[in-house]
MIDOSE-1310 file (N, C-alpha, C; in nm, 2 decimals, decimal comma, always signed):
residues 105
mshs	+1,45/+2,75/-1,61/+1,55/+2,77/-1,47/+1,65/+2,72/-1,51; +1,75/+2,75/-1,43/+1,88/+2,68/-1,44/+1,92/+2,56/-1,37; +2,00/+2,53/-1,41/+2,04/+2,35/-1,35/+2,04/+2,37/-1,16; +2,12/+2,49/-1,14/+2,12/+2,52/-1,00/+2,00/+2,53/-0,92
esaa	+1,90/+2,59/-0,99/+1,77/+2,63/-0,97/+1,65/+2,49/-0,93; +1,71/+2,42/-1,04/+1,61/+2,30/-1,08/+1,67/+2,20/-0,95; +1,80/+2,22/-0,88/+1,84/+2,10/-0,83/+1,83/+2,16/-0,67; +1,78/+2,25/-0,68/+1,78/+2,34/-0,54/+1,61/+2,31/-0,48
tpsp	+1,54/+2,32/-0,58/+1,39/+2,33/-0,59/+1,36/+2,17/-0,54; +1,24/+2,15/-0,44/+1,22/+1,98/-0,46/+1,11/+1,96/-0,55; +1,15/+1,85/-0,62/+1,02/+1,80/-0,70/+1,02/+1,67/-0,69; +0,92/+1,58/-0,76/+0,95/+1,43/-0,79/+1,06/+1,41/-0,88
lngw	+1,06/+1,48/-0,94/+1,19/+1,46/-1,05/+1,35/+1,46/-0,99; +1,37/+1,54/-0,87/+1,50/+1,55/-0,82/+1,51/+1,52/-0,66; +1,38/+1,48/-0,64/+1,39/+1,44/-0,49/+1,33/+1,53/-0,39; +1,22/+1,49/-0,34/+1,17/+1,58/-0,23/+1,27/+1,56/-0,10
klte	+1,29/+1,68/-0,02/+1,39/+1,67/+0,09/+1,33/+1,70/+0,23; +1,32/+1,63/+0,33/+1,34/+1,69/+0,48/+1,43/+1,79/+0,48; +1,46/+1,89/+0,56/+1,53/+1,98/+0,57/+1,55/+2,02/+0,75; +1,63/+2,08/+0,77/+1,64/+2,13/+0,91/+1,48/+2,21/+0,96
enfs	+1,46/+2,26/+0,85/+1,33/+2,40/+0,85/+1,19/+2,29/+0,86; +1,18/+2,21/+0,78/+1,03/+2,12/+0,78/+1,04/+2,00/+0,81; +1,15/+1,92/+0,89/+1,16/+1,80/+0,93/+1,04/+1,77/+1,06; +1,03/+1,90/+1,15/+0,95/+1,88/+1,27/+0,78/+1,87/+1,19
hsil	+0,77/+1,90/+1,09/+0,59/+1,92/+1,05/+0,60/+1,87/+0,91; +0,70/+1,76/+0,87/+0,68/+1,74/+0,75/+0,71/+1,56/+0,71; +0,72/+1,48/+0,63/+0,71/+1,38/+0,60/+0,73/+1,34/+0,44; +0,78/+1,23/+0,43/+0,79/+1,19/+0,28/+0,73/+1,04/+0,27
qfrd	+0,61/+1,04/+0,20/+0,54/+0,96/+0,18/+0,49/+0,89/+0,06; +0,50/+0,76/+0,06/+0,46/+0,68/-0,09/+0,38/+0,58/-0,02; +0,24/+0,56/-0,08/+0,13/+0,49/-0,08/+0,13/+0,48/+0,09; +0,13/+0,39/+0,13/+0,09/+0,37/+0,29/+0,21/+0,38/+0,38
rqag	+0,29/+0,40/+0,32/+0,46/+0,39/+0,39/+0,49/+0,58/+0,39; +0,54/+0,59/+0,52/+0,60/+0,72/+0,56/+0,73/+0,73/+0,64; +0,80/+0,82/+0,58/+0,94/+0,84/+0,67/+0,96/+0,98/+0,69; +1,05/+0,97/+0,79/+1,07/+1,07/+0,87/+1,18/+1,12/+0,98
vsvv	+1,20/+1,26/+1,03/+1,28/+1,22/+1,13/+1,20/+1,27/+1,25; +1,26/+1,20/+1,39/+1,17/+1,28/+1,51/+1,26/+1,29/+1,61; +1,24/+1,36/+1,70/+1,34/+1,38/+1,78/+1,26/+1,30/+1,96; +1,40/+1,25/+1,98/+1,36/+1,11/+2,09/+1,46/+1,21/+2,23
ydpd	+1,40/+1,22/+2,33/+1,50/+1,24/+2,46/+1,50/+1,13/+2,55; +1,64/+1,13/+2,60/+1,66/+1,01/+2,67/+1,68/+1,09/+2,79; +1,61/+1,08/+2,92/+1,63/+1,12/+3,03/+1,73/+1,08/+3,14; +1,77/+0,94/+3,08/+1,93/+0,91/+3,16/+2,02/+0,99/+3,12
lday	+2,02/+1,02/+3,01/+2,14/+1,09/+2,97/+2,13/+1,21/+2,93; +2,01/+1,29/+2,98/+1,96/+1,43/+2,95/+2,01/+1,50/+2,82; +1,98/+1,41/+2,72/+2,01/+1,42/+2,57/+1,91/+1,39/+2,48; +1,90/+1,48/+2,37/+1,82/+1,45/+2,26/+1,89/+1,38/+2,14
tyna	+1,81/+1,31/+2,10/+1,87/+1,24/+1,95/+1,76/+1,24/+1,84; +1,83/+1,22/+1,74/+1,72/+1,20/+1,62/+1,72/+1,07/+1,52; +1,60/+1,03/+1,55/+1,56/+0,91/+1,49/+1,48/+0,94/+1,35; +1,58/+0,84/+1,27/+1,55/+0,86/+1,10/+1,46/+0,73/+1,12
ycle	+1,33/+0,74/+1,04/+1,22/+0,62/+1,07/+1,15/+0,61/+0,92; +1,10/+0,45/+0,88/+1,02/+0,48/+0,83/+0,93/+0,36/+0,85; +0,78/+0,38/+0,86/+0,69/+0,30/+0,90/+0,60/+0,25/+0,79; +0,51/+0,17/+0,78/+0,40/+0,11/+0,73/+0,24/+0,21/+0,79
akll	+0,22/+0,30/+0,76/+0,12/+0,40/+0,84/-0,01/+0,32/+0,85; -0,07/+0,22/+0,79/-0,18/+0,13/+0,81/-0,17/+0,08/+0,92; -0,08/-0,04/+0,91/-0,06/-0,13/+1,01/+0,03/-0,10/+1,16; +0,09/+0,05/+1,12/+0,18/+0,09/+1,25/+0,29/-0,02/+1,27
kelf	+0,36/-0,03/+1,15/+0,46/-0,13/+1,17/+0,57/-0,07/+1,10; +0,68/-0,07/+1,24/+0,78/-0,02/+1,19/+0,87/-0,10/+1,10; +0,92/-0,03/+0,99/+1,01/-0,12/+0,90/+1,14/-0,08/+0,90; +1,21/+0,03/+0,97/+1,34/+0,10/+0,98/+1,34/+0,22/+1,08
tsey	+1,41/+0,18/+1,15/+1,46/+0,33/+1,26/+1,58/+0,31/+1,27; +1,67/+0,46/+1,30/+1,80/+0,47/+1,34/+1,81/+0,58/+1,41; +1,90/+0,57/+1,49/+1,90/+0,71/+1,61/+2,06/+0,76/+1,57; +2,03/+0,88/+1,56/+2,17/+0,97/+1,56/+2,18/+1,09/+1,64
efln	+2,31/+1,10/+1,66/+2,33/+1,21/+1,76/+2,29/+1,38/+1,70; +2,32/+1,36/+1,55/+2,31/+1,49/+1,48/+2,19/+1,47/+1,40; +2,14/+1,61/+1,36/+2,03/+1,62/+1,28/+2,06/+1,56/+1,15; +2,15/+1,67/+1,11/+2,19/+1,67/+0,95/+2,21/+1,49/+0,94
dala	+2,25/+1,43/+1,02/+2,30/+1,29/+0,97/+2,16/+1,18/+0,97; +2,04/+1,21/+1,03/+1,95/+1,18/+1,04/+1,84/+1,20/+0,91; +1,89/+1,37/+0,87/+1,81/+1,40/+0,77/+1,89/+1,33/+0,64; +2,01/+1,30/+0,65/+2,07/+1,25/+0,51/+2,04/+1,11/+0,47
vvnd	+2,04/+1,05/+0,58/+1,97/+0,91/+0,55/+1,81/+0,89/+0,55; +1,77/+0,97/+0,54/+1,62/+0,96/+0,54/+1,61/+1,02/+0,36; +1,66/+1,13/+0,33/+1,66/+1,17/+0,24/+1,71/+1,09/+0,12; +1,85/+1,00/+0,14/+1,88/+0,95/+0,03/+1,80/+0,78/+0,03
efgq	+1,79/+0,77/+0,14/+1,66/+0,60/+0,11/+1,55/+0,67/+0,07; +1,47/+0,75/+0,09/+1,32/+0,81/+0,05/+1,32/+0,95/+0,00; +1,41/+0,99/-0,07/+1,40/+1,14/-0,11/+1,31/+1,12/-0,28; +1,28/+1,01/-0,30/+1,18/+1,03/-0,40/+1,03/+1,01/-0,36
weli	+1,02/+0,99/-0,29/+0,87/+1,00/-0,20/+0,83/+1,17/-0,18; +0,70/+1,12/-0,22/+0,61/+1,26/-0,19/+0,64/+1,31/-0,07; +0,68/+1,44/-0,06/+0,72/+1,54/+0,07/+0,56/+1,58/+0,10; +0,48/+1,56/+0,25/+0,36/+1,60/+0,31/+0,39/+1,69/+0,40
dlsa	+0,36/+1,78/+0,42/+0,34/+1,90/+0,50/+0,22/+1,86/+0,62; +0,25/+1,81/+0,73/+0,16/+1,80/+0,81/+0,10/+1,90/+0,89; +0,15/+2,05/+0,87/+0,09/+2,14/+0,95/-0,01/+2,21/+0,91; -0,06/+2,20/+0,80/-0,17/+2,22/+0,76/-0,28/+2,11/+0,77
kegc	-0,28/+1,99/+0,82/-0,38/+1,96/+0,90/-0,39/+1,98/+1,03; -0,53/+1,94/+1,06/-0,57/+1,99/+1,21/-0,59/+1,87/+1,29; -0,60/+1,89/+1,47/-0,65/+1,76/+1,51/-0,59/+1,65/+1,49; -0,62/+1,56/+1,59/-0,54/+1,39/+1,63/-0,61/+1,33/+1,50
gscv	-0,68/+1,35/+1,40/-0,72/+1,29/+1,30/-0,62/+1,31/+1,21; -0,49/+1,38/+1,21/-0,39/+1,38/+1,11/-0,28/+1,33/+1,18; -0,29/+1,24/+1,28/-0,16/+1,17/+1,35/-0,18/+1,03/+1,30; -0,06/+0,97/+1,26/-0,03/+0,82/+1,18/-0,11/+0,73/+1,30
akgg	-0,12/+0,76/+1,42/-0,16/+0,68/+1,53/-0,29/+0,67/+1,50; -0,34/+0,77/+1,48/-0,48/+0,76/+1,45/-0,55/+0,74/+1,31; -0,46/+0,69/+1,20/-0,48/+0,65/+1,08/-0,52/+0,76/+0,96; -0,52/+0,87/+1,03/-0,51/+0,99/+0,94/-0,38/+1,00/+0,83
h	-0,43/+1,08/+0,73/-0,35/+1,10/+0,62/-0,32/+1,22/+0,58
C-alpha cells in the first residue's frame, strides 16, 4: 500500500475521521466518551449550524461543544481533537437502544 493510500484510509494508526458522508450516522468513541457533529436548526434565524461536541455517554454530560456555520469547520475541529478515537457507524444499530440518551452503545 502506498503512503497516500494509507493516509486516506481511516485506521487507528492514522486517525479515524468523520466526513461529510458519514457524520450524520457516525461518532468517534473512546471508552465512555463520544464525539461527533450534529445539525442544529435556529428558527429565529431560519438557519442551520453544525455543533461539534464531545460528551460523557454514561453520565450524559457535555464536555465540549462549539457551533459552526460550515460543516467542514465542525468536522475539522472534531477530527483534530478526537481523530484517534474509534469510528463507530451507528446506522448498523437499530431502535432507540442505540441512542446515547437511552444508554446504548
